[in-house]
C-alpha positions as CSV (number, residue, x, y, z in Angstrom):
1,M,-53.9,8.0,46.2
2,H,-55.4,11.4,45.8
3,P,-54.6,13.1,42.4
4,T,-52.8,16.0,44.1
5,H,-50.4,13.6,45.8
6,A,-49.6,11.8,42.5
7,R,-48.0,15.0,41.0
8,P,-45.1,15.1,43.5
9,V,-44.5,11.3,43.0
10,V,-44.5,11.6,39.2
11,A,-42.2,14.7,39.4
12,A,-39.8,12.8,41.7
13,A,-39.7,9.8,39.3
14,V,-39.0,12.1,36.3
15,A,-36.2,13.8,38.2
16,A,-34.7,10.4,39.2
17,V,-34.7,9.1,35.6
18,A,-33.1,12.4,34.5
19,L,-30.3,12.0,37.1
20,I,-29.7,8.4,36.2
21,S,-29.5,9.2,32.4
22,L,-26.8,11.8,33.2
23,A,-24.8,9.2,35.1
24,I,-24.8,6.6,32.2
25,P,-21.4,6.6,30.4
26,A,-21.6,7.8,26.8
27,A,-20.4,4.4,25.5
28,W,-23.6,2.8,26.9
29,A,-25.8,5.4,25.4
30,G,-25.7,3.8,21.9
31,P,-23.8,4.6,18.7
32,S,-22.6,8.1,18.1
33,A,-23.6,9.9,15.0
34,A,-20.3,11.8,15.0
35,K,-17.8,10.9,12.2
36,P,-14.3,10.0,13.3
37,A,-11.5,12.5,12.7
38,P,-9.3,12.4,9.6
39,C,-6.4,9.9,9.9
40,A,-3.1,11.3,11.1
41,E,-0.4,10.5,8.5
42,K,1.8,8.9,11.1
43,D,-1.0,6.3,11.8
44,L,-1.2,5.1,8.1
45,T,0.9,2.7,6.1
46,V,0.5,3.2,2.4
47,R,1.8,0.4,0.0
48,A,2.0,-0.1,-3.7
49,E,3.0,-3.3,-5.6
50,P,2.7,-4.6,-9.1
51,S,-0.3,-6.7,-10.0
52,D,0.2,-10.3,-11.0
53,D,-2.5,-10.0,-13.7
54,S,-1.8,-7.1,-15.8
55,D,1.0,-4.8,-16.9
56,G,0.5,-1.2,-15.8
57,V,-1.8,-2.1,-12.9
58,L,-0.7,-1.5,-9.4
59,R,-2.3,-2.8,-6.2
60,L,-2.5,-0.2,-3.4
61,S,-3.3,-0.6,0.2
62,V,-3.7,1.7,3.2
63,R,-3.5,0.4,6.8
64,N,-4.7,2.2,9.9
65,D,-2.0,1.4,12.4
66,S,-3.9,3.1,15.3
67,A,-6.5,1.5,17.5
68,R,-9.1,4.1,16.7
69,A,-11.2,4.5,13.5
70,C,-10.4,7.5,11.4
71,L,-11.2,8.9,7.9
72,V,-9.2,8.6,4.7
73,D,-10.5,9.9,1.4
74,R,-12.9,7.7,-0.5
75,V,-10.3,7.4,-3.3
76,P,-6.5,7.3,-3.2
77,T,-4.6,10.3,-4.7
78,V,-2.3,8.7,-7.2
79,T,0.1,10.9,-9.2
80,Y,2.9,9.9,-11.7
81,G,6.4,11.4,-11.7
82,D,6.3,15.0,-12.7
83,L,3.1,14.7,-14.7
84,D,0.2,17.1,-13.9
85,G,-3.0,15.7,-12.4
86,A,-4.0,12.5,-10.7
87,A,-5.5,9.2,-11.6
88,L,-9.3,9.6,-12.0
89,P,-11.6,7.5,-9.8
90,V,-13.8,4.8,-11.2
91,P,-16.7,5.1,-10.8
92,A,-16.5,8.9,-11.0
93,L,-17.7,10.0,-7.6
94,P,-16.9,13.1,-5.7
95,H,-14.2,12.9,-3.0
96,A,-15.5,12.2,0.5
97,G,-14.4,10.6,3.7
98,R,-14.2,6.8,4.1
99,E,-14.0,5.4,7.6
100,L,-11.1,3.0,8.2
101,A,-11.5,1.0,11.5
102,G,-8.5,0.7,13.8
103,H,-5.9,-1.9,12.6
104,S,-7.8,-2.4,9.3
105,T,-6.7,-2.2,5.7
106,A,-8.4,-0.9,2.6
107,Y,-7.4,-1.7,-1.0
108,A,-7.4,-0.1,-4.4
109,A,-6.2,-0.8,-7.9
110,V,-4.8,1.7,-10.3
111,R,-4.2,1.4,-14.0
112,S,-1.7,3.7,-15.6
113,L,-2.4,3.1,-19.3
114,S,-5.8,3.3,-21.0
115,D,-7.0,1.0,-23.8
116,S,-7.6,4.0,-26.1
117,K,-6.0,4.1,-29.5
118,D,-4.2,7.3,-28.5
119,A,-2.5,5.6,-25.6
120,E,0.5,4.2,-27.5
121,E,1.3,7.5,-29.2
122,E,0.6,9.9,-26.3
123,A,1.8,7.9,-23.3
124,R,4.5,9.4,-21.2
125,T,7.1,7.4,-19.2
126,V,7.6,8.1,-15.5
127,L,10.1,6.8,-12.9
128,S,7.9,7.2,-9.8
129,V,4.4,6.9,-8.5
130,H,3.1,8.9,-5.6
131,V,0.2,7.7,-3.4
132,A,-1.7,9.4,-0.6
133,A,-4.7,8.2,1.3
134,V,-5.7,11.7,2.4
135,P,-5.2,14.6,-0.1
136,D,-3.6,16.8,2.5
137,H,-1.0,14.2,3.4
138,D,2.5,14.0,1.9
139,G,1.9,10.4,1.0
140,R,4.6,8.0,-0.2
141,T,6.6,7.9,-3.4
142,F,7.4,4.5,-5.0
143,Q,10.2,4.1,-7.6
144,V,8.8,2.2,-10.6
145,L,11.9,0.0,-10.7
146,K,10.7,-1.6,-7.4
147,L,7.1,-1.9,-8.9
148,G,8.2,-4.1,-11.7
149,A,8.8,-1.5,-14.4
150,P,12.6,-1.2,-14.8
151,A,12.2,0.8,-18.1
152,G,9.7,3.2,-16.5
153,L,5.9,3.1,-16.3
154,R,3.9,4.4,-19.3
155,V,1.1,6.6,-18.4
156,F,-2.0,7.8,-20.3
157,E,-5.4,8.5,-18.8
158,P,-4.8,6.7,-15.5
159,V,-7.7,5.5,-13.4
160,T,-8.0,4.2,-9.8
161,T,-10.7,2.4,-7.9
162,L,-12.2,3.7,-4.7
163,W,-10.9,2.0,-1.5
164,Q,-12.3,-1.5,-1.3
165,T,-12.6,-4.2,1.4
166,S,-10.2,-6.6,-0.4
167,Q,-7.6,-6.6,-3.1
168,E,-9.7,-9.0,-5.2
169,R,-12.7,-6.6,-5.0
170,A,-10.4,-3.7,-6.1
171,A,-9.2,-5.8,-9.1
172,Q,-12.7,-6.7,-10.0
173,V,-14.0,-3.1,-9.8
174,L,-11.1,-1.9,-12.0
175,H,-11.7,-4.5,-14.6
176,E,-15.5,-4.0,-14.7
177,E,-15.4,-0.2,-14.6
178,T,-12.7,0.1,-17.4
179,T,-14.3,-2.5,-19.7
180,G,-17.6,-0.7,-19.7
181,R,-19.5,-3.2,-17.5
182,G,-19.5,-0.6,-14.7
183,I,-20.7,-1.5,-11.3
184,L,-21.2,1.0,-8.5
185,A,-18.6,0.1,-6.1
186,V,-18.5,2.5,-3.2
């Protein structure tokens, strides 16, 4: 084939590949770099229950009830009664999105009372705990009577884990982070 005849053939081949690539569905094109949208509050079920292991430790979970992945915060927002502030995350990392696949659950553990010597003297007693998976959401309020604390829950320097893949992992992270053995559990 003469070199001048090769140019139109190459140009036609390039044009055909370009047209075919436009016709390929996006799902076939490979993974998307785009992050999912924040979870809608109506698509989440937030739960809290007492821990079997320790007084003042609550087990938290958030379930994505929708079929699509969405974002919750990396750490649950946990507040106590009418007290100011929220439980601090351990490890201390900035807030960010955490992807929660459709129909999946993430777990956290929160401890309301620190081991410090000031805890006994300065702890305050509350009658409710409020948990939200996304800071902008209303979240859910739990009465401490139903969480195994009929006389109220004592609170001083509360801490919470980041969302984890299992309840056991959340309990392990809480124990290791609060006893000084810290592990980075993202």
